[in-house]
PADO-538909 format. One record per residue (C-alpha): z, y, x. Coordinates in nm, 3 decimals. Layout:
N
Z, Y, X
...
This chain:
321
-7.701, -0.471, -29.406
-7.518, -0.732, -29.614
-7.688, -1.015, -29.426
-7.595, -0.859, -29.093
-7.234, -0.811, -29.204
-7.213, -1.177, -29.310
-7.360, -1.285, -28.976
-7.104, -1.077, -28.785
-6.821, -1.226, -28.989
-6.940, -1.577, -28.903
-6.970, -1.491, -28.534
-6.622, -1.340, -28.521
-6.470, -1.637, -28.704
-6.646, -1.880, -28.471
-6.527, -1.684, -28.169
-6.167, -1.677, -28.286
-6.162, -2.050, -28.351
-6.354, -2.175, -28.050
-6.299, -1.928, -27.766
-5.994, -1.978, -27.559
-5.925, -2.329, -27.683
-5.690, -2.544, -27.482
-5.876, -2.711, -27.202
-5.764, -3.071, -27.176
-5.543, -3.112, -26.874
-5.655, -3.379, -26.630
-5.452, -3.696, -26.658
-5.180, -3.715, -26.395
-5.238, -3.960, -26.117
-5.091, -4.298, -26.167
-4.745, -4.327, -26.023
-4.740, -4.553, -25.722
-4.583, -4.886, -25.789
-4.233, -4.901, -25.655
-4.179, -5.194, -25.431
-3.902, -5.428, -25.533
-3.600, -5.409, -25.309
-3.582, -5.694, -25.063
-3.374, -5.991, -25.157
-3.064, -5.994, -24.938
-3.047, -6.368, -24.971
-3.400, -6.403, -24.838
-3.325, -6.192, -24.532
-3.012, -6.390, -24.436
-3.060, -6.622, -24.144
-3.065, -6.992, -24.222
-2.722, -7.155, -24.207
-2.635, -7.354, -23.908
-2.614, -7.727, -23.919
-2.302, -7.849, -24.087
-2.236, -7.526, -24.271
-2.272, -7.480, -24.644
-2.489, -7.190, -24.763
-2.311, -6.873, -24.872
-2.298, -6.804, -25.242
-2.571, -6.569, -25.369
-2.493, -6.220, -25.492
-2.385, -6.211, -25.853
-2.251, -6.570, -25.850
-1.906, -6.695, -25.804
-1.818, -6.928, -25.522
-1.751, -7.196, -25.775
-2.120, -7.189, -25.875
-2.290, -7.083, -26.191
-2.123, -7.102, -26.523
-2.171, -7.430, -26.695
-2.177, -7.659, -26.399
-2.174, -7.685, -26.023
-2.496, -7.703, -25.828
-2.607, -8.034, -25.693
-2.562, -8.099, -25.323
-2.850, -7.949, -25.125
-2.978, -7.738, -25.420
-3.027, -7.364, -25.359
-2.889, -7.116, -25.608
-3.151, -6.852, -25.725
-3.038, -6.493, -25.697
-3.116, -6.262, -25.994
-3.165, -5.891, -25.929
-3.186, -5.619, -26.198
-3.384, -5.297, -26.141
-3.174, -4.984, -26.127
-3.242, -4.701, -26.374
-3.346, -4.469, -26.090
-3.645, -4.689, -26.006
-3.788, -4.675, -26.361
-4.104, -4.462, -26.369
-4.112, -4.179, -26.621
-4.401, -4.174, -26.870
-4.692, -3.964, -26.758
-4.760, -3.829, -27.106
-4.456, -3.603, -27.095
-4.624, -3.359, -26.853
-4.767, -3.061, -27.045
-5.000, -2.795, -26.911
-4.876, -2.442, -26.935
-5.057, -2.113, -26.885
-5.267, -1.853, -27.063
-5.496, -2.117, -27.209
-5.231, -2.359, -27.327
-5.333, -2.262, -27.683
-5.596, -2.051, -27.854
-5.558, -1.729, -27.657
-5.718, -1.496, -27.913
-5.539, -1.635, -28.215
-5.203, -1.637, -28.036
-5.236, -1.272, -27.940
-5.364, -1.189, -28.288
-5.048, -1.335, -28.437
-4.828, -1.162, -28.184
-4.988, -0.829, -28.271
-4.826, -0.827, -28.613
-4.968, -0.749, -28.958
-5.145, -0.435, -28.833
-5.396, -0.662, -28.659
-5.569, -0.739, -28.991
-5.686, -0.379, -29.048
-5.785, -0.364, -28.681
-5.989, -0.683, -28.726
-6.167, -0.537, -29.029
-6.244, -0.218, -28.836
-6.381, -0.419, -28.544
-6.608, -0.625, -28.768
-6.746, -0.314, -28.939
-6.800, -0.142, -28.605
-6.979, -0.443, -28.458
-7.202, -0.468, -28.767
-7.298, -0.100, -28.756
-7.373, -0.109, -28.384
-7.597, -0.416, -28.418
-7.780, -0.267, -28.717
-7.842, 0.061, -28.537
-7.962, -0.119, -28.224
-8.222, -0.310, -28.426
-8.329, 0.008, -28.609
-8.380, 0.213, -28.294
-8.558, -0.078, -28.127
-8.800, -0.085, -28.419
-8.832, 0.294, -28.399
-8.932, 0.260, -28.036
-9.206, 0.011, -28.123
-9.320, 0.225, -28.419
-9.392, 0.526, -28.202
-9.760, 0.621, -28.186
-9.809, 0.929, -27.965
-10.182, 0.867, -27.926
-10.240, 0.892, -28.299
-10.035, 1.213, -28.309
-10.267, 1.363, -28.048
-10.568, 1.256, -28.255
-10.421, 1.421, -28.564
-10.368, 1.749, -28.378
-10.720, 1.729, -28.237
-10.864, 1.682, -28.587
-10.660, 1.976, -28.721
-10.773, 2.196, -28.432
-11.136, 2.113, -28.505
-11.085, 2.196, -28.874
-11.123, 1.841, -29.008
-10.813, 1.822, -29.230
-10.941, 1.518, -29.419
-10.964, 1.318, -29.096
-10.617, 1.435, -28.993
-10.474, 1.322, -29.328
-10.649, 0.987, -29.299
-10.509, 0.925, -28.950
-10.154, 1.007, -29.050
-10.161, 0.806, -29.374
-9.972, 0.474, -29.376
-9.811, 0.522, -29.036
-9.453, 0.409, -28.963
-9.395, 0.685, -28.709
-9.153, 0.945, -28.853
-9.351, 1.232, -28.699
-9.678, 1.114, -28.855
-9.511, 1.063, -29.193
-9.383, 1.420, -29.185
-9.725, 1.554, -29.086
-9.892, 1.358, -29.368
-9.656, 1.514, -29.623
-9.727, 1.859, -29.483
-10.104, 1.812, -29.492
-10.098, 1.686, -29.850
-9.885, 1.979, -29.973
-10.021, 2.261, -29.761
-10.168, 2.445, -30.061
-9.835, 2.448, -30.248
-9.571, 2.494, -29.977
-9.640, 2.365, -29.629
-9.305, 2.469, -29.483
-9.108, 2.324, -29.774
-9.293, 1.991, -29.755
-9.231, 1.967, -29.381
-8.862, 2.048, -29.420
-8.813, 1.784, -29.691
-8.995, 1.514, -29.495
-8.809, 1.598, -29.173
-8.476, 1.591, -29.356
-8.551, 1.244, -29.493
-8.637, 1.112, -29.148
-8.328, 1.264, -28.985
-8.102, 1.125, -29.255
-8.256, 0.782, -29.208
-8.205, 0.802, -28.831
-7.843, 0.918, -28.866
-7.747, 0.641, -29.104
-7.392, 0.504, -29.052
-7.310, 0.760, -28.785
-7.034, 0.891, -29.011
-6.894, 0.537, -29.031
-6.893, 0.507, -28.652
-6.727, 0.846, -28.616
-6.457, 0.735, -28.858
-6.402, 0.409, -28.670
-6.369, 0.590, -28.337
-6.090, 0.801, -28.486
-5.929, 0.532, -28.701
-5.897, 0.250, -28.446
-5.657, 0.431, -28.206
-5.450, 0.548, -28.502
-5.414, 0.189, -28.620
-5.312, 0.087, -28.269
-5.053, 0.365, -28.263
-4.923, 0.248, -28.600
-4.890, -0.103, -28.459
-4.697, 0.039, -28.165
-4.450, 0.211, -28.397
-4.401, -0.096, -28.615
-4.350, -0.313, -28.306
-4.086, -0.079, -28.167
-3.911, -0.063, -28.504
-3.905, -0.441, -28.511
-3.763, -0.450, -28.157
-3.480, -0.206, -28.226
-3.387, -0.378, -28.549
-3.268, -0.685, -28.352
-3.059, -0.502, -28.095
-2.733, -0.565, -28.285
-2.769, -0.942, -28.262
-2.666, -1.050, -27.914
-2.805, -1.403, -27.948
-3.159, -1.305, -28.047
-3.175, -0.960, -27.890
-3.379, -1.049, -27.580
-3.635, -1.265, -27.759
-3.679, -1.028, -28.052
-3.710, -0.716, -27.837
-3.966, -0.887, -27.614
-4.171, -0.996, -27.917
-4.164, -0.644, -28.063
-4.279, -0.486, -27.739
-4.560, -0.742, -27.712
-4.665, -0.659, -28.070
-4.674, -0.288, -27.986
-4.879, -0.335, -27.668
-5.127, -0.577, -27.824
-5.194, -0.350, -28.122
-5.241, -0.047, -27.898
-5.477, -0.232, -27.663
-5.689, -0.361, -27.951
-5.713, -0.018, -28.114
-5.815, 0.152, -27.791
-6.064, -0.124, -27.711
-6.238, -0.087, -28.047
-6.251, 0.292, -28.009
-6.406, 0.266, -27.662
-6.652, 0.004, -27.785
-6.765, 0.227, -28.075
-6.761, 0.559, -27.887
-7.035, 0.477, -27.638
-7.294, 0.362, -27.897
-7.196, 0.653, -28.123
-7.276, 0.910, -27.854
-7.599, 0.730, -27.766
-7.720, 0.717, -28.126
-7.622, 1.081, -28.180
-7.833, 1.184, -27.882
-8.125, 0.983, -28.018
-8.098, 1.160, -28.353
-8.098, 1.496, -28.175
-8.412, 1.399, -27.982
-8.585, 1.289, -28.301
-8.492, 1.616, -28.470
-8.642, 1.807, -28.178
-8.964, 1.605, -28.199
-8.992, 1.669, -28.572
-8.932, 2.043, -28.532
-9.187, 2.065, -28.251
-9.453, 1.879, -28.450
-9.384, 2.086, -28.763
-9.410, 2.413, -28.570
-9.739, 2.308, -28.408
-9.877, 2.203, -28.745
-9.782, 2.536, -28.905
-9.932, 2.733, -28.618
-10.261, 2.541, -28.626
-10.299, 2.560, -29.001
-10.205, 2.928, -28.999
-10.466, 3.001, -28.732
-10.734, 2.819, -28.932
-10.639, 3.009, -29.247
-10.663, 3.341, -29.059
-11.006, 3.245, -28.923
-11.134, 3.164, -29.269
-11.005, 3.495, -29.401
-11.178, 3.680, -29.118
-11.502, 3.496, -29.190
-11.480, 3.576, -29.557
-11.405, 3.940, -29.483
-11.696, 3.962, -29.238
-11.946, 3.811, -29.481
-11.859, 4.041, -29.774
-12.112, 4.328, -29.845
-11.996, 4.663, -29.714
-12.037, 4.974, -29.929
-12.247, 5.241, -29.748
-12.227, 5.619, -29.813
-12.558, 5.798, -29.867
-12.598, 6.168, -29.808
-12.742, 6.367, -30.098
-12.972, 6.657, -30.028
């Protein structure tokens, strides 16, 4: 049980840390290169013969500062890129959505402090369910109805030693109960059968009380989280600046806690009812086998008494003359 509880804790921790992680958003496509605006000076028609070229944009008619251009020399035009044509960095785009962060951990934090008891209850419930599943699976493989039929056949034929040998060392609960009854039939057959059947039923109903408690406790914890979330929401109503955000966070806390509590209760209720029905079936099998064993042994005891009574010498009455 301790090993299974530790394994469940590791699985839950791994799930909380790995499930719902942020999926890396695909890199945005590269922004197309913006073409440089055409040079107005390059698009101007060539000057006619005998005319001096027009001064370039950004230069004075007198020529550049520091000297006049030589005759026949063209003046280069310098253009600066406008701020509107500068491309924005692609790294500023962030993905938003339900999986922008760890979904489970985010909701766990939004659920408030009541989520810690709910987490403990969920871990205990998961551990109990897994343990019971393994136990009943082993119980299914331990069943031996053919040997039970052989034991009843040996008892019916009067071979109690063979019946005890067949039922010895078996892992079937019915055969273990029958072995205890056969070994204590001279002292108290019914008492031995009742004790053995009680041990088997208690072993089969192990942790059912825990599951019943979890089914009742989980919704109550969710309801407590709802109340604390609403109290937190109404406590911020006086502040106009933070009223909307605080009230929304409190309502989210209430809903998350309620949903988690109901989910745990539903998860534990179905296995609880299934295991309870299995215990009832096992109890019926044990009662049926114990009743058959008592009837067979009682019939054999009555036959032996009749044989002993028939073989005893009878006292005859002689007439005296």
